[in-house]
PDB file of N, CA, C and O in Angstrom:
ATOM      1  N   MET A   1     123.594   6.171-123.676  1.00  0.00           N
ATOM      2  CA  MET A   1     124.101   4.828-123.839  1.00  0.00           C
ATOM      3  C   MET A   1     124.584   4.656-125.271  1.00  0.00           C
ATOM      4  O   MET A   1     123.904   5.063-126.212  1.00  0.00           O
ATOM      5  N   ILE A   2     125.760   4.051-125.438  1.00  0.00           N
ATOM      6  CA  ILE A   2     126.294   3.741-126.755  1.00  0.00           C
ATOM      7  C   ILE A   2     125.440   2.631-127.352  1.00  0.00           C
ATOM      8  O   ILE A   2     125.143   1.646-126.677  1.00  0.00           O
ATOM      9  N   VAL A   3     125.046   2.782-128.609  1.00  0.00           N
ATOM     10  CA  VAL A   3     124.166   1.812-129.259  1.00  0.00           C
ATOM     11  C   VAL A   3     124.889   0.500-129.510  1.00  0.00           C
ATOM     12  O   VAL A   3     124.299  -0.567-129.343  1.00  0.00           O
ATOM     13  N   GLY A   4     126.135   0.554-129.900  1.00  0.00           N
ATOM     14  CA  GLY A   4     126.906  -0.653-130.181  1.00  0.00           C
ATOM     15  C   GLY A   4     128.364  -0.293-130.316  1.00  0.00           C
ATOM     16  O   GLY A   4     128.715   0.882-130.419  1.00  0.00           O
ATOM     17  N   VAL A   5     129.202  -1.286-130.316  1.00  0.00           N
ATOM     18  CA  VAL A   5     130.635  -1.059-130.460  1.00  0.00           C
ATOM     19  C   VAL A   5     131.165  -2.079-131.445  1.00  0.00           C
ATOM     20  O   VAL A   5     130.993  -3.284-131.258  1.00  0.00           O
ATOM     21  N   GLY A   6     131.814  -1.595-132.498  1.00  0.00           N
ATOM     22  CA  GLY A   6     132.487  -2.469-133.443  1.00  0.00           C
ATOM     23  C   GLY A   6     133.978  -2.433-133.192  1.00  0.00           C
ATOM     24  O   GLY A   6     134.446  -1.625-132.390  1.00  0.00           O
ATOM     25  N   ARG A   7     134.719  -3.271-133.844  1.00  0.00           N
ATOM     26  CA  ARG A   7     136.170  -3.306-133.667  1.00  0.00           C
ATOM     27  C   ARG A   7     136.866  -2.903-134.947  1.00  0.00           C
ATOM     28  O   ARG A   7     136.421  -3.232-136.047  1.00  0.00           O
ATOM     29  N   ILE A   8     137.979  -2.176-134.789  1.00  0.00           N
ATOM     30  CA  ILE A   8     138.892  -1.866-135.876  1.00  0.00           C
ATOM     31  C   ILE A   8     140.283  -2.196-135.384  1.00  0.00           C
ATOM     32  O   ILE A   8     140.482  -2.425-134.191  1.00  0.00           O
ATOM     33  N   ALA A   9     141.237  -2.223-136.278  1.00  0.00           N
ATOM     34  CA  ALA A   9     142.618  -2.475-135.860  1.00  0.00           C
ATOM     35  C   ALA A   9     143.027  -1.403-134.860  1.00  0.00           C
ATOM     36  O   ALA A   9     142.981  -0.213-135.170  1.00  0.00           O
ATOM     37  N   GLY A  10     143.422  -1.813-133.676  1.00  0.00           N
ATOM     38  CA  GLY A  10     143.909  -0.887-132.666  1.00  0.00           C
ATOM     39  C   GLY A  10     142.838  -0.172-131.868  1.00  0.00           C
ATOM     40  O   GLY A  10     143.172   0.732-131.100  1.00  0.00           O
ATOM     41  N   GLY A  11     141.558  -0.529-132.008  1.00  0.00           N
ATOM     42  CA  GLY A  11     140.579   0.183-131.211  1.00  0.00           C
ATOM     43  C   GLY A  11     139.156  -0.248-131.460  1.00  0.00           C
ATOM     44  O   GLY A  11     138.885  -1.290-132.057  1.00  0.00           O
ATOM     45  N   LEU A  12     138.245   0.598-130.977  1.00  0.00           N
ATOM     46  CA  LEU A  12     136.814   0.338-131.065  1.00  0.00           C
ATOM     47  C   LEU A  12     136.141   1.419-131.891  1.00  0.00           C
ATOM     48  O   LEU A  12     136.683   2.509-132.071  1.00  0.00           O
ATOM     49  N   MET A  13     134.945   1.103-132.396  1.00  0.00           N
ATOM     50  CA  MET A  13     134.120   2.066-133.105  1.00  0.00           C
ATOM     51  C   MET A  13     132.776   2.148-132.389  1.00  0.00           C
ATOM     52  O   MET A  13     131.852   1.416-132.743  1.00  0.00           O
ATOM     53  N   PRO A  14     132.642   3.025-131.386  1.00  0.00           N
ATOM     54  CA  PRO A  14     131.351   3.166-130.725  1.00  0.00           C
ATOM     55  C   PRO A  14     130.307   3.706-131.701  1.00  0.00           C
ATOM     56  O   PRO A  14     130.509   4.752-132.317  1.00  0.00           O
ATOM     57  N   LYS A  15     129.197   2.991-131.838  1.00  0.00           N
ATOM     58  CA  LYS A  15     128.130   3.404-132.748  1.00  0.00           C
ATOM     59  C   LYS A  15     127.145   4.259-131.977  1.00  0.00           C
ATOM     60  O   LYS A  15     126.708   3.892-130.886  1.00  0.00           O
ATOM     61  N   VAL A  16     126.799   5.403-132.549  1.00  0.00           N
ATOM     62  CA  VAL A  16     125.854   6.317-131.922  1.00  0.00           C
ATOM     63  C   VAL A  16     124.438   5.968-132.340  1.00  0.00           C
ATOM     64  O   VAL A  16     123.544   5.890-131.497  1.00  0.00           O
ATOM     65  N   ALA A  17     124.223   5.757-133.640  1.00  0.00           N
ATOM     66  CA  ALA A  17     122.871   5.486-134.129  1.00  0.00           C
ATOM     67  C   ALA A  17     122.926   4.949-135.548  1.00  0.00           C
ATOM     68  O   ALA A  17     123.925   5.098-136.253  1.00  0.00           O
ATOM     69  N   ASP A  18     121.840   4.328-135.944  1.00  0.00           N
ATOM     70  CA  ASP A  18     121.600   3.938-137.326  1.00  0.00           C
ATOM     71  C   ASP A  18     120.363   4.694-137.782  1.00  0.00           C
ATOM     72  O   ASP A  18     119.411   4.856-137.018  1.00  0.00           O
ATOM     73  N   PHE A  19     120.376   5.154-139.019  1.00  0.00           N
ATOM     74  CA  PHE A  19     119.163   5.708-139.602  1.00  0.00           C
ATOM     75  C   PHE A  19     119.175   5.343-141.072  1.00  0.00           C
ATOM     76  O   PHE A  19     120.093   5.704-141.809  1.00  0.00           O
ATOM     77  N   GLY A  20     118.142   4.619-141.492  1.00  0.00           N
ATOM     78  CA  GLY A  20     118.110   4.112-142.865  1.00  0.00           C
ATOM     79  C   GLY A  20     119.375   3.309-143.134  1.00  0.00           C
ATOM     80  O   GLY A  20     119.757   2.461-142.327  1.00  0.00           O
ATOM     81  N   PRO A  21     120.024   3.572-144.260  1.00  0.00           N
ATOM     82  CA  PRO A  21     121.241   2.825-144.597  1.00  0.00           C
ATOM     83  C   PRO A  21     122.505   3.396-143.954  1.00  0.00           C
ATOM     84  O   PRO A  21     123.601   2.900-144.211  1.00  0.00           O
ATOM     85  N   TYR A  22     122.370   4.424-143.127  1.00  0.00           N
ATOM     86  CA  TYR A  22     123.520   5.131-142.562  1.00  0.00           C
ATOM     87  C   TYR A  22     123.817   4.692-141.140  1.00  0.00           C
ATOM     88  O   TYR A  22     122.930   4.284-140.390  1.00  0.00           O
ATOM     89  N   ARG A  23     125.093   4.788-140.793  1.00  0.00           N
ATOM     90  CA  ARG A  23     125.554   4.471-139.435  1.00  0.00           C
ATOM     91  C   ARG A  23     126.350   5.665-138.932  1.00  0.00           C
ATOM     92  O   ARG A  23     127.260   6.129-139.618  1.00  0.00           O
ATOM     93  N   LEU A  24     126.026   6.171-137.749  1.00  0.00           N
ATOM     94  CA  LEU A  24     126.773   7.250-137.110  1.00  0.00           C
ATOM     95  C   LEU A  24     127.656   6.637-136.043  1.00  0.00           C
ATOM     96  O   LEU A  24     127.186   5.853-135.218  1.00  0.00           O
ATOM     97  N   PHE A  25     128.930   6.988-136.052  1.00  0.00           N
ATOM     98  CA  PHE A  25     129.873   6.403-135.110  1.00  0.00           C
ATOM     99  C   PHE A  25     131.069   7.328-134.948  1.00  0.00           C
ATOM    100  O   PHE A  25     131.205   8.322-135.661  1.00  0.00           O
ATOM    101  N   PHE A  26     131.931   6.987-134.000  1.00  0.00           N
ATOM    102  CA  PHE A  26     133.239   7.635-133.878  1.00  0.00           C
ATOM    103  C   PHE A  26     134.242   6.561-133.520  1.00  0.00           C
ATOM    104  O   PHE A  26     133.868   5.441-133.175  1.00  0.00           O
ATOM    105  N   TYR A  27     135.502   6.899-133.600  1.00  0.00           N
ATOM    106  CA  TYR A  27     136.567   5.951-133.285  1.00  0.00           C
ATOM    107  C   TYR A  27     137.062   6.183-131.865  1.00  0.00           C
ATOM    108  O   TYR A  27     137.148   7.322-131.406  1.00  0.00           O
ATOM    109  N   SER A  28     137.384   5.102-131.177  1.00  0.00           N
ATOM    110  CA  SER A  28     137.803   5.205-129.779  1.00  0.00           C
ATOM    111  C   SER A  28     139.154   5.886-129.600  1.00  0.00           C
ATOM    112  O   SER A  28     139.498   6.295-128.491  1.00  0.00           O
ATOM    113  N   ASN A  29     139.923   6.013-130.680  1.00  0.00           N
ATOM    114  CA  ASN A  29     141.249   6.635-130.574  1.00  0.00           C
ATOM    115  C   ASN A  29     141.209   8.119-130.942  1.00  0.00           C
ATOM    116  O   ASN A  29     142.255   8.700-131.231  1.00  0.00           O
ATOM    117  N   GLU A  30     140.025   8.749-130.938  1.00  0.00           N
ATOM    118  CA  GLU A  30     139.902  10.148-131.342  1.00  0.00           C
ATOM    119  C   GLU A  30     139.685  11.101-130.168  1.00  0.00           C
ATOM    120  O   GLU A  30     139.161  12.200-130.348  1.00  0.00           O
ATOM    121  N   ARG A  31     140.079  10.691-128.993  1.00  0.00           N
ATOM    122  CA  ARG A  31     139.886  11.495-127.783  1.00  0.00           C
ATOM    123  C   ARG A  31     140.472  12.900-127.918  1.00  0.00           C
ATOM    124  O   ARG A  31     139.892  13.849-127.391  1.00  0.00           O
ATOM    125  N   GLY A  32     141.578  13.060-128.591  1.00  0.00           N
ATOM    126  CA  GLY A  32     142.238  14.355-128.687  1.00  0.00           C
ATOM    127  C   GLY A  32     141.587  15.322-129.663  1.00  0.00           C
ATOM    128  O   GLY A  32     142.008  16.476-129.749  1.00  0.00           O
ATOM    129  N   GLU A  33     140.585  14.889-130.391  1.00  0.00           N
ATOM    130  CA  GLU A  33     139.912  15.759-131.358  1.00  0.00           C
ATOM    131  C   GLU A  33     138.648  16.346-130.738  1.00  0.00           C
ATOM    132  O   GLU A  33     138.115  15.808-129.768  1.00  0.00           O
ATOM    133  N   PRO A  34     138.172  17.463-131.309  1.00  0.00           N
ATOM    134  CA  PRO A  34     136.884  17.990-130.848  1.00  0.00           C
ATOM    135  C   PRO A  34     135.774  16.972-131.142  1.00  0.00           C
ATOM    136  O   PRO A  34     135.930  16.134-132.029  1.00  0.00           O
ATOM    137  N   PRO A  35     134.656  17.036-130.407  1.00  0.00           N
ATOM    138  CA  PRO A  35     133.560  16.098-130.653  1.00  0.00           C
ATOM    139  C   PRO A  35     133.103  16.132-132.106  1.00  0.00           C
ATOM    140  O   PRO A  35     132.916  17.195-132.697  1.00  0.00           O
ATOM    141  N   HIS A  36     132.930  14.950-132.656  1.00  0.00           N
ATOM    142  CA  HIS A  36     132.494  14.806-134.045  1.00  0.00           C
ATOM    143  C   HIS A  36     131.885  13.427-134.226  1.00  0.00           C
ATOM    144  O   HIS A  36     131.934  12.587-133.328  1.00  0.00           O
ATOM    145  N   VAL A  37     131.316  13.208-135.392  1.00  0.00           N
ATOM    146  CA  VAL A  37     130.721  11.925-135.717  1.00  0.00           C
ATOM    147  C   VAL A  37     131.056  11.598-137.169  1.00  0.00           C
ATOM    148  O   VAL A  37     131.146  12.484-138.019  1.00  0.00           O
ATOM    149  N   HIS A  38     131.237  10.312-137.430  1.00  0.00           N
ATOM    150  CA  HIS A  38     131.422   9.825-138.795  1.00  0.00           C
ATOM    151  C   HIS A  38     130.089   9.235-139.244  1.00  0.00           C
ATOM    152  O   HIS A  38     129.360   8.646-138.446  1.00  0.00           O
ATOM    153  N   VAL A  39     129.781   9.399-140.521  1.00  0.00           N
ATOM    154  CA  VAL A  39     128.576   8.810-141.109  1.00  0.00           C
ATOM    155  C   VAL A  39     129.050   7.902-142.239  1.00  0.00           C
ATOM    156  O   VAL A  39     129.815   8.324-143.106  1.00  0.00           O
ATOM    157  N   GLU A  40     128.586   6.644-142.223  1.00  0.00           N
ATOM    158  CA  GLU A  40     129.042   5.651-143.203  1.00  0.00           C
ATOM    159  C   GLU A  40     127.861   5.009-143.901  1.00  0.00           C
ATOM    160  O   GLU A  40     126.829   4.733-143.288  1.00  0.00           O
ATOM    161  N   ARG A  41     128.029   4.776-145.202  1.00  0.00           N
ATOM    162  CA  ARG A  41     127.080   4.002-145.994  1.00  0.00           C
ATOM    163  C   ARG A  41     127.818   3.409-147.182  1.00  0.00           C
ATOM    164  O   ARG A  41     128.440   4.135-147.957  1.00  0.00           O
ATOM    165  N   ASP A  42     127.751   2.110-147.322  1.00  0.00           N
ATOM    166  CA  ASP A  42     128.317   1.419-148.491  1.00  0.00           C
ATOM    167  C   ASP A  42     129.763   1.820-148.776  1.00  0.00           C
ATOM    168  O   ASP A  42     130.139   1.990-149.936  1.00  0.00           O
ATOM    169  N   GLY A  43     130.567   1.970-147.743  1.00  0.00           N
ATOM    170  CA  GLY A  43     131.971   2.311-147.926  1.00  0.00           C
ATOM    171  C   GLY A  43     132.255   3.796-148.060  1.00  0.00           C
ATOM    172  O   GLY A  43     133.420   4.193-148.055  1.00  0.00           O
ATOM    173  N   ASN A  44     131.231   4.629-148.179  1.00  0.00           N
ATOM    174  CA  ASN A  44     131.404   6.080-148.187  1.00  0.00           C
ATOM    175  C   ASN A  44     131.398   6.556-146.743  1.00  0.00           C
ATOM    176  O   ASN A  44     130.607   6.080-145.929  1.00  0.00           O
ATOM    177  N   VAL A  45     132.283   7.500-146.426  1.00  0.00           N
ATOM    178  CA  VAL A  45     132.369   7.997-145.050  1.00  0.00           C
ATOM    179  C   VAL A  45     132.548   9.507-145.066  1.00  0.00           C
ATOM    180  O   VAL A  45     133.378  10.038-145.804  1.00  0.00           O
ATOM    181  N   ALA A  46     131.760  10.191-144.245  1.00  0.00           N
ATOM    182  CA  ALA A  46     131.914  11.628-144.039  1.00  0.00           C
ATOM    183  C   ALA A  46     132.100  11.864-142.547  1.00  0.00           C
ATOM    184  O   ALA A  46     131.618  11.094-141.717  1.00  0.00           O
ATOM    185  N   LYS A  47     132.801  12.932-142.225  1.00  0.00           N
ATOM    186  CA  LYS A  47     133.046  13.298-140.832  1.00  0.00           C
ATOM    187  C   LYS A  47     132.480  14.695-140.604  1.00  0.00           C
ATOM    188  O   LYS A  47     132.747  15.618-141.373  1.00  0.00           O
ATOM    189  N   TYR A  48     131.693  14.838-139.534  1.00  0.00           N
ATOM    190  CA  TYR A  48     131.085  16.123-139.196  1.00  0.00           C
ATOM    191  C   TYR A  48     131.494  16.542-137.796  1.00  0.00           C
ATOM    192  O   TYR A  48     131.356  15.777-136.842  1.00  0.00           O
ATOM    193  N   TRP A  49     132.003  17.774-137.680  1.00  0.00           N
ATOM    194  CA  TRP A  49     132.217  18.368-136.363  1.00  0.00           C
ATOM    195  C   TRP A  49     130.847  18.615-135.756  1.00  0.00           C
ATOM    196  O   TRP A  49     129.871  18.790-136.484  1.00  0.00           O
ATOM    197  N   LEU A  50     130.761  18.632-134.430  1.00  0.00           N
ATOM    198  CA  LEU A  50     129.473  18.803-133.768  1.00  0.00           C
ATOM    199  C   LEU A  50     129.219  20.208-133.256  1.00  0.00           C
ATOM    200  O   LEU A  50     128.056  20.585-133.107  1.00  0.00           O
ATOM    201  N   ARG A  51     130.236  21.000-132.979  1.00  0.00           N
ATOM    202  CA  ARG A  51     130.039  22.345-132.420  1.00  0.00           C
ATOM    203  C   ARG A  51     130.890  23.367-133.131  1.00  0.00           C
ATOM    204  O   ARG A  51     132.066  23.500-132.792  1.00  0.00           O
ATOM    205  N   PRO A  52     130.379  24.080-134.075  1.00  0.00           N
ATOM    206  CA  PRO A  52     129.075  23.900-134.704  1.00  0.00           C
ATOM    207  C   PRO A  52     129.129  22.747-135.698  1.00  0.00           C
ATOM    208  O   PRO A  52     130.210  22.326-136.110  1.00  0.00           O
ATOM    209  N   VAL A  53     127.969  22.242-136.078  1.00  0.00           N
ATOM    210  CA  VAL A  53     127.939  21.145-137.049  1.00  0.00           C
ATOM    211  C   VAL A  53     128.471  21.648-138.377  1.00  0.00           C
ATOM    212  O   VAL A  53     128.006  22.653-138.914  1.00  0.00           O
ATOM    213  N   GLY A  54     129.450  20.932-138.892  1.00  0.00           N
ATOM    214  CA  GLY A  54     130.046  21.280-140.175  1.00  0.00           C
ATOM    215  C   GLY A  54     130.829  20.107-140.720  1.00  0.00           C
ATOM    216  O   GLY A  54     131.360  19.296-139.961  1.00  0.00           O
ATOM    217  N   LEU A  55     130.899  20.020-142.018  1.00  0.00           N
ATOM    218  CA  LEU A  55     131.612  18.934-142.675  1.00  0.00           C
ATOM    219  C   LEU A  55     133.114  19.082-142.461  1.00  0.00           C
ATOM    220  O   LEU A  55     133.687  20.130-142.757  1.00  0.00           O
ATOM    221  N   ALA A  56     133.745  18.042-141.952  1.00  0.00           N
ATOM    222  CA  ALA A  56     135.198  18.023-141.745  1.00  0.00           C
ATOM    223  C   ALA A  56     135.894  17.307-142.889  1.00  0.00           C
ATOM    224  O   ALA A  56     136.958  17.745-143.328  1.00  0.00           O
ATOM    225  N   SER A  57     135.313  16.204-143.387  1.00  0.00           N
ATOM    226  CA  SER A  57     135.917  15.462-144.494  1.00  0.00           C
ATOM    227  C   SER A  57     134.860  14.586-145.153  1.00  0.00           C
ATOM    228  O   SER A  57     133.818  14.284-144.571  1.00  0.00           O
ATOM    229  N   ASN A  58     135.160  14.193-146.373  1.00  0.00           N
ATOM    230  CA  ASN A  58     134.239  13.367-147.135  1.00  0.00           C
ATOM    231  C   ASN A  58     135.028  12.413-148.005  1.00  0.00           C
ATOM    232  O   ASN A  58     136.022  12.796-148.622  1.00  0.00           O
ATOM    233  N   ASP A  59     134.585  11.179-148.052  1.00  0.00           N
ATOM    234  CA  ASP A  59     135.184  10.186-148.935  1.00  0.00           C
ATOM    235  C   ASP A  59     134.070   9.409-149.619  1.00  0.00           C
ATOM    236  O   ASP A  59     133.683   8.332-149.165  1.00  0.00           O
ATOM    237  N   GLY A  60     133.556   9.961-150.715  1.00  0.00           N
ATOM    238  CA  GLY A  60     132.626   9.226-151.545  1.00  0.00           C
ATOM    239  C   GLY A  60     131.214   9.740-151.667  1.00  0.00           C
ATOM    240  O   GLY A  60     130.528   9.383-152.625  1.00  0.00           O
ATOM    241  N   PHE A  61     130.743  10.559-150.747  1.00  0.00           N
ATOM    242  CA  PHE A  61     129.371  11.046-150.838  1.00  0.00           C
ATOM    243  C   PHE A  61     129.270  12.206-151.825  1.00  0.00           C
ATOM    244  O   PHE A  61     130.190  13.016-151.937  1.00  0.00           O
ATOM    245  N   ALA A  62     128.155  12.282-152.534  1.00  0.00           N
ATOM    246  CA  ALA A  62     127.874  13.405-153.434  1.00  0.00           C
ATOM    247  C   ALA A  62     127.430  14.609-152.609  1.00  0.00           C
ATOM    248  O   ALA A  62     126.953  14.455-151.485  1.00  0.00           O
ATOM    249  N   ALA A  63     127.589  15.811-153.170  1.00  0.00           N
ATOM    250  CA  ALA A  63     127.263  17.052-152.460  1.00  0.00           C
ATOM    251  C   ALA A  63     125.820  17.064-151.970  1.00  0.00           C
ATOM    252  O   ALA A  63     125.559  17.501-150.849  1.00  0.00           O
ATOM    253  N   ARG A  64     124.893  16.602-152.773  1.00  0.00           N
ATOM    254  CA  ARG A  64     123.476  16.592-152.382  1.00  0.00           C
ATOM    255  C   ARG A  64     123.263  15.714-151.144  1.00  0.00           C
ATOM    256  O   ARG A  64     122.548  16.099-150.219  1.00  0.00           O
ATOM    257  N   GLU A  65     123.879  14.551-151.134  1.00  0.00           N
ATOM    258  CA  GLU A  65     123.738  13.641-150.002  1.00  0.00           C
ATOM    259  C   GLU A  65     124.405  14.221-148.757  1.00  0.00           C
ATOM    260  O   GLU A  65     123.902  14.041-147.648  1.00  0.00           O
ATOM    261  N   LEU A  66     125.533  14.915-148.927  1.00  0.00           N
ATOM    262  CA  LEU A  66     126.215  15.538-147.791  1.00  0.00           C
ATOM    263  C   LEU A  66     125.328  16.573-147.114  1.00  0.00           C
ATOM    264  O   LEU A  66     125.335  16.686-145.888  1.00  0.00           O
ATOM    265  N   ARG A  67     124.566  17.327-147.897  1.00  0.00           N
ATOM    266  CA  ARG A  67     123.652  18.310-147.298  1.00  0.00           C
ATOM    267  C   ARG A  67     122.580  17.616-146.472  1.00  0.00           C
ATOM    268  O   ARG A  67     122.234  18.084-145.388  1.00  0.00           O
ATOM    269  N   GLU A  68     122.053  16.507-146.973  1.00  0.00           N
ATOM    270  CA  GLU A  68     121.048  15.742-146.224  1.00  0.00           C
ATOM    271  C   GLU A  68     121.655  15.146-144.952  1.00  0.00           C
ATOM    272  O   GLU A  68     121.030  15.152-143.891  1.00  0.00           O
ATOM    273  N   LEU A  69     122.869  14.636-145.073  1.00  0.00           N
ATOM    274  CA  LEU A  69     123.541  14.064-143.901  1.00  0.00           C
ATOM    275  C   LEU A  69     123.788  15.134-142.846  1.00  0.00           C
ATOM    276  O   LEU A  69     123.631  14.874-141.653  1.00  0.00           O
ATOM    277  N   GLN A  70     124.170  16.328-143.271  1.00  0.00           N
ATOM    278  CA  GLN A  70     124.398  17.401-142.309  1.00  0.00           C
ATOM    279  C   GLN A  70     123.096  17.740-141.585  1.00  0.00           C
ATOM    280  O   GLN A  70     123.108  18.002-140.382  1.00  0.00           O
ATOM    281  N   ARG A  71     121.986  17.738-142.300  1.00  0.00           N
ATOM    282  CA  ARG A  71     120.695  17.992-141.675  1.00  0.00           C
ATOM    283  C   ARG A  71     120.412  16.942-140.597  1.00  0.00           C
ATOM    284  O   ARG A  71     119.930  17.272-139.513  1.00  0.00           O
ATOM    285  N   VAL A  72     120.713  15.687-140.898  1.00  0.00           N
ATOM    286  CA  VAL A  72     120.490  14.600-139.943  1.00  0.00           C
ATOM    287  C   VAL A  72     121.405  14.755-138.734  1.00  0.00           C
ATOM    288  O   VAL A  72     120.971  14.555-137.600  1.00  0.00           O
ATOM    289  N   VAL A  73     122.664  15.110-138.967  1.00  0.00           N
ATOM    290  CA  VAL A  73     123.600  15.306-137.850  1.00  0.00           C
ATOM    291  C   VAL A  73     123.113  16.448-136.964  1.00  0.00           C
ATOM    292  O   VAL A  73     123.182  16.353-135.739  1.00  0.00           O
ATOM    293  N   VAL A  74     122.618  17.533-137.575  1.00  0.00           N
ATOM    294  CA  VAL A  74     122.072  18.643-136.786  1.00  0.00           C
ATOM    295  C   VAL A  74     120.920  18.141-135.916  1.00  0.00           C
ATOM    296  O   VAL A  74     120.839  18.489-134.737  1.00  0.00           O
ATOM    297  N   GLU A  75     120.030  17.327-136.487  1.00  0.00           N
ATOM    298  CA  GLU A  75     118.899  16.797-135.730  1.00  0.00           C
ATOM    299  C   GLU A  75     119.342  15.905-134.570  1.00  0.00           C
ATOM    300  O   GLU A  75     118.661  15.839-133.546  1.00  0.00           O
ATOM    301  N   HIS A  76     120.466  15.226-134.721  1.00  0.00           N
ATOM    302  CA  HIS A  76     120.960  14.294-133.699  1.00  0.00           C
ATOM    303  C   HIS A  76     122.187  14.832-132.964  1.00  0.00           C
ATOM    304  O   HIS A  76     122.877  14.080-132.276  1.00  0.00           O
ATOM    305  N   GLU A  77     122.457  16.121-133.107  1.00  0.00           N
ATOM    306  CA  GLU A  77     123.666  16.718-132.526  1.00  0.00           C
ATOM    307  C   GLU A  77     123.777  16.454-131.028  1.00  0.00           C
ATOM    308  O   GLU A  77     124.836  16.054-130.545  1.00  0.00           O
ATOM    309  N   ARG A  78     122.708  16.674-130.305  1.00  0.00           N
ATOM    310  CA  ARG A  78     122.757  16.496-128.844  1.00  0.00           C
ATOM    311  C   ARG A  78     123.059  15.045-128.488  1.00  0.00           C
ATOM    312  O   ARG A  78     123.902  14.783-127.629  1.00  0.00           O
ATOM    313  N   GLN A  79     122.385  14.103-129.134  1.00  0.00           N
ATOM    314  CA  GLN A  79     122.618  12.682-128.880  1.00  0.00           C
ATOM    315  C   GLN A  79     124.059  12.302-129.204  1.00  0.00           C
ATOM    316  O   GLN A  79     124.695  11.567-128.448  1.00  0.00           O
ATOM    317  N   CYS A  80     124.576  12.804-130.331  1.00  0.00           N
ATOM    318  CA  CYS A  80     125.957  12.489-130.720  1.00  0.00           C
ATOM    319  C   CYS A  80     126.947  13.021-129.692  1.00  0.00           C
ATOM    320  O   CYS A  80     127.885  12.327-129.301  1.00  0.00           O
ATOM    321  N   GLU A  81     126.730  14.249-129.263  1.00  0.00           N
ATOM    322  CA  GLU A  81     127.650  14.838-128.289  1.00  0.00           C
ATOM    323  C   GLU A  81     127.551  14.136-126.932  1.00  0.00           C
ATOM    324  O   GLU A  81     128.566  13.946-126.261  1.00  0.00           O
ATOM    325  N   GLU A  82     126.357  13.756-126.528  1.00  0.00           N
ATOM    326  CA  GLU A  82     126.208  13.016-125.278  1.00  0.00           C
ATOM    327  C   GLU A  82     126.963  11.691-125.345  1.00  0.00           C
ATOM    328  O   GLU A  82     127.639  11.314-124.388  1.00  0.00           O
ATOM    329  N   ARG A  83     126.855  10.994-126.452  1.00  0.00           N
ATOM    330  CA  ARG A  83     127.551   9.710-126.612  1.00  0.00           C
ATOM    331  C   ARG A  83     129.057   9.909-126.581  1.00  0.00           C
ATOM    332  O   ARG A  83     129.789   9.119-125.985  1.00  0.00           O
ATOM    333  N   TRP A  84     129.509  10.975-127.233  1.00  0.00           N
ATOM    334  CA  TRP A  84     130.942  11.286-127.253  1.00  0.00           C
ATOM    335  C   TRP A  84     131.452  11.451-125.821  1.00  0.00           C
ATOM    336  O   TRP A  84     132.435  10.819-125.432  1.00  0.00           O
ATOM    337  N   HIS A  85     130.789  12.292-125.046  1.00  0.00           N
ATOM    338  CA  HIS A  85     131.237  12.567-123.673  1.00  0.00           C
ATOM    339  C   HIS A  85     131.034  11.355-122.762  1.00  0.00           C
ATOM    340  O   HIS A  85     131.822  11.134-121.843  1.00  0.00           O
ATOM    341  N   GLU A  86     129.992  10.576-123.008  1.00  0.00           N
ATOM    342  CA  GLU A  86     129.780   9.347-122.252  1.00  0.00           C
ATOM    343  C   GLU A  86     130.945   8.388-122.452  1.00  0.00           C
ATOM    344  O   GLU A  86     131.415   7.762-121.502  1.00  0.00           O
ATOM    345  N   PHE A  87     131.406   8.277-123.693  1.00  0.00           N
ATOM    346  CA  PHE A  87     132.495   7.339-123.986  1.00  0.00           C
ATOM    347  C   PHE A  87     133.846   7.845-123.492  1.00  0.00           C
ATOM    348  O   PHE A  87     134.607   7.103-122.871  1.00  0.00           O
ATOM    349  N   PHE A  88     134.140   9.119-123.775  1.00  0.00           N
ATOM    350  CA  PHE A  88     135.462   9.653-123.432  1.00  0.00           C
ATOM    351  C   PHE A  88     135.534  10.219-122.018  1.00  0.00           C
ATOM    352  O   PHE A  88     136.628  10.459-121.506  1.00  0.00           O
ATOM    353  N   GLY A  89     134.390  10.434-121.382  1.00  0.00           N
ATOM    354  CA  GLY A  89     134.376  10.871-119.996  1.00  0.00           C
ATOM    355  C   GLY A  89     134.605  12.297-119.782  1.00  0.00           C
ATOM    356  O   GLY A  89     134.610  12.757-118.640  1.00  0.00           O
TER     357      GLY A  89
END
């Protein structure tokens, strides 16, 4: 089950989970991309591919925090991928 859905211009942002100050989500217009998740905190956003888990892009997070975020994404990889397929079918 998708935890929540936010709105952006031209689409939705299905939220996968919150942990501490972080929010895991993806954009509804990303169907053509491989499964991935975005992690956001205070305007910083990183994108992680899910298979295998790896950093795709970063806007604002420090390297140390990115390593911690990757660990969290690995721990929630199955949940993130299930949400992705649940939403996109």
